[in-house]
DSSP file (Angstrom, degrees, kcal/mol; ACC not computed):
  #  RESIDUE AA STRUCTURE BP1 BP2  ACC     N-H-->O    O-->H-N    N-H-->O    O-->H-N    TCO  KAPPA ALPHA  PHI   PSI    X-CA   Y-CA   Z-CA
    1    1 A X              0   0    0      0, 0.0     2,-0.3     0, 0.0     0, 0.0   0.000 360.0 360.0 360.0 137.1  -35.8   -8.5    2.0
    2    2 A X        -     0   0    0      2,-0.1     0, 0.0     1,-0.1     0, 0.0  -0.728 360.0-145.4 -97.0 151.7  -33.0   -7.0    4.1
    3    3 A X        +     0   0    0     -2,-0.3     2,-0.6     2,-0.1    -1,-0.1   0.161  60.9 125.8 -95.1  15.9  -31.5   -3.6    3.3
    4    4 A X        -     0   0    0      1,-0.0     2,-0.4     0, 0.0    -2,-0.1  -0.677  47.6-156.0 -85.3 122.7  -28.2   -4.9    4.5
    5    5 A X        -     0   0    0     -2,-0.6     3,-0.1     1,-0.1    -2,-0.1  -0.764  24.5-109.3 -91.4 136.3  -25.3   -4.6    2.1
    6    6 A X        -     0   0    0     -2,-0.4     2,-0.2     1,-0.1    -1,-0.1  -0.320  40.9-100.6 -64.2 149.1  -22.3   -6.9    2.4
    7    7 A X        -     0   0    0      1,-0.1     3,-0.2     4,-0.0     4,-0.2  -0.435  21.9-160.6 -70.5 138.6  -19.1   -5.2    3.6
    8    8 A X     >  +     0   0    0      1,-0.2     4,-2.6    -2,-0.2     5,-0.2   0.159  59.7 113.6 -99.8  15.7  -16.6   -4.4    1.1
    9    9 A X  H  > S+     0   0    0      1,-0.2     4,-2.3     2,-0.2    -1,-0.2   0.874  75.8  50.5 -58.6 -44.5  -13.8   -4.2    3.6
   10   10 A X  H  > S+     0   0    0     -3,-0.2     4,-2.1     2,-0.2    -1,-0.2   0.911 111.1  49.0 -62.9 -45.1  -11.9   -7.2    2.2
   11   11 A X  H  > S+     0   0    0      1,-0.2     4,-2.2     2,-0.2    -2,-0.2   0.928 112.5  46.9 -58.7 -48.4  -12.0   -5.8   -1.3
   12   12 A X  H  X S+     0   0    0     -4,-2.6     4,-2.9     1,-0.2     5,-0.2   0.889 110.5  53.0 -66.2 -37.1  -10.8   -2.4   -0.2
   13   13 A X  H  X S+     0   0    0     -4,-2.3     4,-2.5    -5,-0.2    -1,-0.2   0.899 109.8  48.4 -64.5 -37.4   -8.0   -4.1    1.8
   14   14 A X  H  X S+     0   0    0     -4,-2.1     4,-2.3     2,-0.2     5,-0.3   0.926 113.0  48.4 -66.3 -46.4   -6.8   -6.1   -1.3
   15   15 A X  H  X S+     0   0    0     -4,-2.2     4,-2.6     2,-0.2     5,-0.2   0.965 113.2  47.0 -59.6 -55.6   -6.8   -3.0   -3.4
   16   16 A X  H  X S+     0   0    0     -4,-2.9     4,-2.9     1,-0.2     5,-0.2   0.932 114.3  46.3 -54.1 -51.9   -4.9   -0.9   -0.9
   17   17 A X  H  X S+     0   0    0     -4,-2.5     4,-2.0     1,-0.2    -1,-0.2   0.860 112.7  48.8 -66.7 -35.8   -2.3   -3.7   -0.3
   18   18 A X  H  X S+     0   0    0     -4,-2.3     4,-2.3     2,-0.2    -1,-0.2   0.897 112.7  49.0 -67.8 -39.9   -1.8   -4.4   -4.0
   19   19 A X  H  X S+     0   0    0     -4,-2.6     4,-2.3    -5,-0.3    -2,-0.2   0.961 111.8  48.6 -61.7 -49.7   -1.4   -0.6   -4.7
   20   20 A X  H  X S+     0   0    0     -4,-2.9     4,-2.6    -5,-0.2    -2,-0.2   0.889 110.1  52.9 -61.4 -36.4    1.1   -0.3   -1.8
   21   21 A X  H  X S+     0   0    0     -4,-2.0     4,-2.7    -5,-0.2    -1,-0.2   0.953 109.7  47.9 -62.2 -47.0    3.0   -3.3   -3.2
   22   22 A X  H  X S+     0   0    0     -4,-2.3     4,-1.9     1,-0.2    -2,-0.2   0.888 113.1  47.2 -58.8 -43.1    3.3   -1.7   -6.6
   23   23 A X  H  X S+     0   0    0     -4,-2.3     4,-1.9     2,-0.2    -1,-0.2   0.907 111.8  51.5 -64.4 -42.3    4.5    1.6   -5.2
   24   24 A X  H  X S+     0   0    0     -4,-2.6     4,-2.5     1,-0.2    -2,-0.2   0.914 108.3  51.0 -63.3 -44.3    7.0   -0.1   -3.0
   25   25 A X  H  X S+     0   0    0     -4,-2.7     4,-2.2     1,-0.2    -1,-0.2   0.863 109.9  49.6 -63.1 -35.3    8.4   -2.1   -5.9
   26   26 A X  H  X S+     0   0    0     -4,-1.9     4,-1.9     2,-0.2    -1,-0.2   0.840 111.0  50.6 -70.7 -30.8    8.8    1.1   -7.9
   27   27 A X  H  X S+     0   0    0     -4,-1.9     4,-2.2     2,-0.2    -2,-0.2   0.913 110.2  48.5 -69.7 -41.4   10.6    2.7   -5.0
   28   28 A X  H  X S+     0   0    0     -4,-2.5     4,-2.3     1,-0.2    -2,-0.2   0.907 112.1  50.0 -65.2 -41.6   12.9   -0.2   -4.7
   29   29 A X  H  X S+     0   0    0     -4,-2.2     4,-2.9     2,-0.2     5,-0.2   0.888 109.1  52.7 -62.7 -41.4   13.6    0.0   -8.5
   30   30 A X  H  X S+     0   0    0     -4,-1.9     4,-1.7     1,-0.2    -2,-0.2   0.913 111.6  44.5 -59.8 -46.1   14.3    3.7   -8.2
   31   31 A X  H  <>S+     0   0    0     -4,-2.2     5,-2.2     2,-0.2    -1,-0.2   0.880 113.4  49.7 -66.6 -38.2   16.8    3.2   -5.5
   32   32 A X  H ><5S+     0   0    0     -4,-2.3     3,-1.4     1,-0.2    -2,-0.2   0.932 110.5  51.2 -68.4 -42.1   18.4    0.2   -7.3
   33   33 A X  H 3<5S+     0   0    0     -4,-2.9    -1,-0.2     1,-0.3    -2,-0.2   0.868 104.2  58.8 -58.9 -38.4   18.7    2.3  -10.6
   34   34 A X  T 3<5S-     0   0    0     -4,-1.7    -1,-0.3    -5,-0.2    -2,-0.2   0.256 121.5-110.4 -78.2  15.6   20.3    5.1   -8.6
   35   35 A X  T < 5 +     0   0    0     -3,-1.4    -3,-0.2     1,-0.2     2,-0.2   0.800  61.7 160.8  61.5  30.2   23.1    2.7   -7.6
   36   36 A X      < -     0   0    0     -5,-2.2    -1,-0.2     1,-0.1     5,-0.1  -0.503  48.5 -93.6 -76.1 150.3   22.0    2.5   -4.0
   37   37 A X     >  -     0   0    0     -2,-0.2     4,-2.5     1,-0.1     3,-0.4  -0.224  36.3-110.9 -64.3 159.5   23.3   -0.5   -1.9
   38   38 A X  H  > S+     0   0    0      1,-0.3     4,-2.5     2,-0.2     5,-0.2   0.870 116.9  54.1 -59.0 -38.9   20.9   -3.5   -1.8
   39   39 A X  H  > S+     0   0    0      1,-0.2     4,-2.1     2,-0.2    -1,-0.3   0.887 110.5  46.4 -68.2 -34.9   20.1   -3.0    1.9
   40   40 A X  H  > S+     0   0    0     -3,-0.4     4,-2.6     2,-0.2    -2,-0.2   0.922 112.1  51.4 -73.2 -40.6   19.1    0.7    1.3
   41   41 A X  H  X S+     0   0    0     -4,-2.5     4,-1.6     1,-0.2    -2,-0.2   0.914 114.4  42.6 -63.5 -43.7   17.0   -0.3   -1.8
   42   42 A X  H  X S+     0   0    0     -4,-2.5     4,-1.9    -5,-0.2    -1,-0.2   0.831 113.6  52.1 -73.7 -30.9   15.1   -2.9    0.2
   43   43 A X  H  X S+     0   0    0     -4,-2.1     4,-2.8    -5,-0.2     5,-0.2   0.898 108.5  50.3 -65.1 -42.0   14.8   -0.7    3.2
   44   44 A X  H  X S+     0   0    0     -4,-2.6     4,-2.1     1,-0.2    -2,-0.2   0.895 110.9  50.7 -66.5 -37.8   13.3    2.1    1.1
   45   45 A X  H  X S+     0   0    0     -4,-1.6     4,-2.0    -5,-0.2    -2,-0.2   0.915 111.3  47.4 -66.9 -43.5   10.8   -0.4   -0.4
   46   46 A X  H  X S+     0   0    0     -4,-1.9     4,-2.5     2,-0.2     5,-0.2   0.906 112.7  47.3 -60.5 -47.3    9.7   -1.7    2.9
   47   47 A X  H  X S+     0   0    0     -4,-2.8     4,-2.4     1,-0.2    -1,-0.2   0.904 112.3  51.3 -65.0 -36.8    9.3    1.7    4.4
   48   48 A X  H  X S+     0   0    0     -4,-2.1     4,-2.7    -5,-0.2     5,-0.3   0.878 109.5  50.5 -61.6 -42.2    7.3    2.7    1.3
   49   49 A X  H  X S+     0   0    0     -4,-2.0     4,-2.4     2,-0.2     5,-0.3   0.942 112.6  45.4 -62.1 -48.2    5.1   -0.3    1.6
   50   50 A X  H  X S+     0   0    0     -4,-2.5     4,-2.3     1,-0.2    -2,-0.2   0.928 116.6  45.8 -62.2 -45.1    4.4    0.4    5.3
   51   51 A X  H  X S+     0   0    0     -4,-2.4     4,-2.3    -5,-0.2    -2,-0.2   0.883 114.6  44.3 -66.8 -43.0    3.7    4.1    4.7
   52   52 A X  H  X S+     0   0    0     -4,-2.7     4,-3.1     2,-0.2     5,-0.2   0.930 114.5  50.6 -70.7 -46.3    1.5    3.8    1.6
   53   53 A X  H  X S+     0   0    0     -4,-2.4     4,-2.7    -5,-0.3     5,-0.3   0.944 112.4  46.7 -58.9 -45.3   -0.5    0.9    3.2
   54   54 A X  H  X S+     0   0    0     -4,-2.3     4,-2.6    -5,-0.3     5,-0.3   0.971 114.1  49.4 -61.5 -50.4   -1.1    2.9    6.5
   55   55 A X  H  X S+     0   0    0     -4,-2.3     4,-2.2     1,-0.2    -1,-0.2   0.910 110.7  48.8 -54.2 -41.2   -2.1    5.9    4.4
   56   56 A X  H  X S+     0   0    0     -4,-3.1     4,-2.5     1,-0.2    -1,-0.2   0.921 111.8  46.7 -68.3 -42.2   -4.5    4.0    2.3
   57   57 A X  H  X S+     0   0    0     -4,-2.7     4,-1.9    -5,-0.2    -1,-0.2   0.883 113.7  51.3 -71.4 -31.0   -6.3    2.3    5.2
   58   58 A X  H  X S+     0   0    0     -4,-2.6     4,-2.1    -5,-0.3    -1,-0.2   0.898 112.1  44.7 -63.9 -41.9   -6.5    5.7    7.0
   59   59 A X  H  X S+     0   0    0     -4,-2.2     4,-2.8    -5,-0.3     5,-0.2   0.930 111.0  53.4 -71.3 -42.7   -8.0    7.5    4.0
   60   60 A X  H  X S+     0   0    0     -4,-2.5     4,-2.0     1,-0.2     5,-0.3   0.924 112.9  45.7 -55.6 -45.7  -10.5    4.6    3.3
   61   61 A X  H  X S+     0   0    0     -4,-1.9     4,-1.4     1,-0.2    -1,-0.2   0.880 113.3  48.7 -67.9 -38.1  -11.6    4.9    6.9
   62   62 A X  H  < S+     0   0    0     -4,-2.1    -1,-0.2     1,-0.2    -2,-0.2   0.884 117.2  40.5 -64.0 -42.9  -11.9    8.6    6.8
   63   63 A X  H  < S+     0   0    0     -4,-2.8    -2,-0.2     1,-0.2    -1,-0.2   0.740 121.4  39.9 -87.2 -20.0  -13.8    8.7    3.6
   64   64 A X  H  <        0   0    0     -4,-2.0    -1,-0.2    -5,-0.2    -2,-0.2   0.615 360.0 360.0-101.3 -15.6  -16.1    5.8    4.2
   65   65 A X     <        0   0    0     -4,-1.4    -3,-0.1    -5,-0.3    -2,-0.1   0.446 360.0 360.0-120.4 360.0  -17.1    6.1    7.8
């Protein structure tokens, strides 16, 4: 028997990206409800997606390695 555990990197990546997508959708909706132009709403959602995903991957690496 080997003591090697399979890597959960793919599972963590999926959880982080799905969470970032949900937060980005909420950010886009918040801008849309505040009567911001469409380009500002979509830009805010995109920036939020990139920021939350980067933060999530960095925190996962910091906490698990």
